[in-house]
Each structure stands twice: as C-alpha cells, then as structure tokens.
N, C-alpha and C positions, 0 to 999 in steps of 0.2 A: 549529584547535586539535585534535589528536588526542584521541580519546575512548577511555577505558579500557573493556575488556570486562568484563561480568559473569561471575563464575565460578560463581554460583549458578544453579540451574535456576529458571525462572519459576514463578510461582504456578500458571499454567495447566497447565504441564508436571507440576508436583507433584500437582495434583489428578487429572490423567489417569493418572499412574503409580499413585497410591493406588487409583483406580477399577479399573484393570486388575488390580492385585494382589488386589482383592476378587472377581475374576472376574465383574464386572458384564457384563451383556449388551452387545454392541457398540453397539446403539442408545442405551442409557443412557450409555455413554462419549461418544458423539458429541453427544448432547444436552447433557451437562455441559460439554464443550469449547465448543459454540456458545453456551451461556448465559454463560459466562465472557467469551467474546470480545464478546458483545453488551453486557455490562455495562461493559467498558472503552471500547468505542466510544461508549457513551451519554454518558460523562463528557466527551467531546471534541465532542459534537454542538453546532454553532453555530446550528442551527435556522434561523430567519428573521432572524437578527441583522444580516446584510448585504444583505438583499433590497431595501433602498431605494437601493442604489448604482446609478448609471446605466450599466450595462453590458448588452450582449446576454448573456442568461443561458442556460446549458446545464448539464446534469448528465452525469456520467460514472459508469457502474455498475462497481463492483469486486466481481465474484462470487466468493464463497469457498465452498469445499466441502472435505470431509475425505476424503483418500485415503491408504490405508496408514498410518493412525494420526496424520496431521498435516494442518494446514491448507494448502490450496493456493489460489492465485489462478488464475482462468480468464481467458486472454487471447485477443483476436482481433487480427489485423493490421488497423489502421485508420489514418485520417489524423487530425491534430490541428488544432483551430481556434484562432486567435490573436485577441488583443484582445477577449476575452470574459471573463465571470465564469463559471468552470466549478465546479460543486459536486460533489464526489465522494460517491457514495452506495454504501454497502457493503450487499450482499445475500447471503443464505445460500441455497444450492441443495442439493438432495438428493445424497447421495454416489453414487447410481446414475445421476445425469444423464449422458446421452450427447448431445453436441452434434450437430446436423444443419444446418450452416450453408448458406446460399444461396451457391454458388460465384461468383455474379455480384457479390455484395456483400462476402463475407468470404473472404479467401485461405486462412486456416488458423486453427485453434483449438488451443491448447495449455495445459497446466497447469504452474505453477511453484510449488514449496514456498514458503510464506510466509516461512520462516526464511532462504531463499536471499537475501532482500533485506536481511538483516543480516549474513550470512556467506557472500558469494558466492565462487565459485571463480575467476571471471574478471570483473574490474570496473575501470573507470577513471573519473576525474572531471577536470573542468577548470572554470574560471570563464569565463562569457561575459557580455557586456554587452548588456543589453536594456532599452530605455526609460530609458537613463542609469544603470542599476543593475547591479552585478556580481552575477551569480546563479551559484550552484554547480550545475553540470550533471553528473548522474549517468548512467552507462551500465553496465547489467548485461548481461553476455554469458552466455546460458544455452543449453546444448546439451541438447535433449530426449533422454533415454535411450531413449525408445520408438522413435524414427525417426532419431536422429542429426543432426537439423536444428539448426542453431545460430541463435538469435534474439538480437537486440539491443534491449533494453528501455531507453528513454531518454526524455528530455523530461518532460512532465507525467505521463505514464504511470509512469515510474520514480519520480518524486517522490511520487506518491500511493501507489504500492505500498510504498515505503520508510515513509512516514508511517503507513500501516495496520499494517505490521509492528511499528513502534515502539510503537504503541498497544496492540495485542493481545498481543504476546509479552513486552513489558516487559523487553527486553534491550538492551544497548548494541551498536551495529554495530562492525565491525572497521575502519571507515573514518571520515573526517571528515564531519560533517553540519552543516547550517545551522541546526538547531534546538538550543535548550537542552533537554537530555534530562531535566533535573530539573523543567522546567515547560513541557511541550509546548504547552499551550493558549496561554499568553501569548506564547511566542516565535513560534508560527506565526501568531497574529493580528498581532503586531508586523510580521512580514515582509510579510503581506498588506497591511496598512495603509500601510506605506512605499511599496509598489509603487502602490497606489491613489492616494495623495496625490501621488506624482510624475506619474502619468498625468493626474490632474485638473489639475495645475498647467500642463500643456501645452495644455489646451483653450483 
C-alpha cells in the first residue's frame, strides 16, 4: 500500500532550525541533533528481548555522523551473512572523523545522507521469496557527489538504513515499506517473529 508523505518538517528538523536561528555554536547544534536522535532510537531498543532465540548471533554497526548540517550514515563495502540473528547497533561518531580503512578488508568507505533512505533519487523494489516468506527487497542507488562512484545499497543493509531513517527523522518515505508507520515497534517485531516461527517450524 503506498504511503503518504509528510508535508511537515520533523521535530528534529524544527529544533535544528530554531537552534541555528538563535546562532548557537555548531557544536551545540550537533549535540542537540544527536540527543534527539538517541531519544528516538531508545524508544525502539529491543535490548535482550530476543537473545534467547537459537540463532548464530551477530551485530551490525550503523555509524551516524553529522556533515553539512544533516545526519549521514557511514558505509563500507562488505559481505552479508545469512541464517543468523543480526542485531543492528547505531553509533555516533565525531563529525571530524576520517576513515582509514585497511584496503585488504574494506574496498571503499562512503557517506549517504540519512534522509536519502526516505527520499531517494534512484530506487527500486521487488518481492523475493526467502524461507517460504515474501520479503520486500529495497535497493537504493546512490551516486557519491565527491567521486562520482555509484553504489547499490540493498538487502539487510538497505532495510536497516531505512528503519533507522524512519525512527530518527519521523517522516514517511516516498515508496512502499513493510512496516506500519504508525506503530514501528509492533510491526517490526511481528515481521521478525513471523520469520523466526517459520524458520523454527522447519527444524
């Protein structure tokens, strides 16, 4: 079902605009933005609620930083692991951070504005069947303005980036999503449990 867009600016954006209009120091503006983002993320923190489930467990870090007045996600090109329970962990890094990746392990590092995952310039989706369930597959195509390289963000990476953007920015995307935007917590947990129950029934 298509989702309507919000025409209002989010509360985070409003606070940032008010802060800038009062000529707050850049550091104070950044801290205000980060505090608001942390508060929204905390409301959706599942903690150890599903730690008892019998999966191989991994975590994936979603690093956020502020660049040119907006939140960005930091990405590295990596491989994904399947048939595991992956916990997304959001971290905040200093705006002055400069990545120094090991070329033997990381091919490239790039930033994408968080809002791009709600209002992408190039995007497509389709349904795939995995473990007997139809799953909405997102693919974001992002061209880095700094070097002109185009990246395709898809799979779990795209899903987690989208979910973090929905939580922090509190805006509706310009495309269909698998979540109930009026109740992100319950709808995301329902989706996860449906997948877990199906996988458990195959054991």
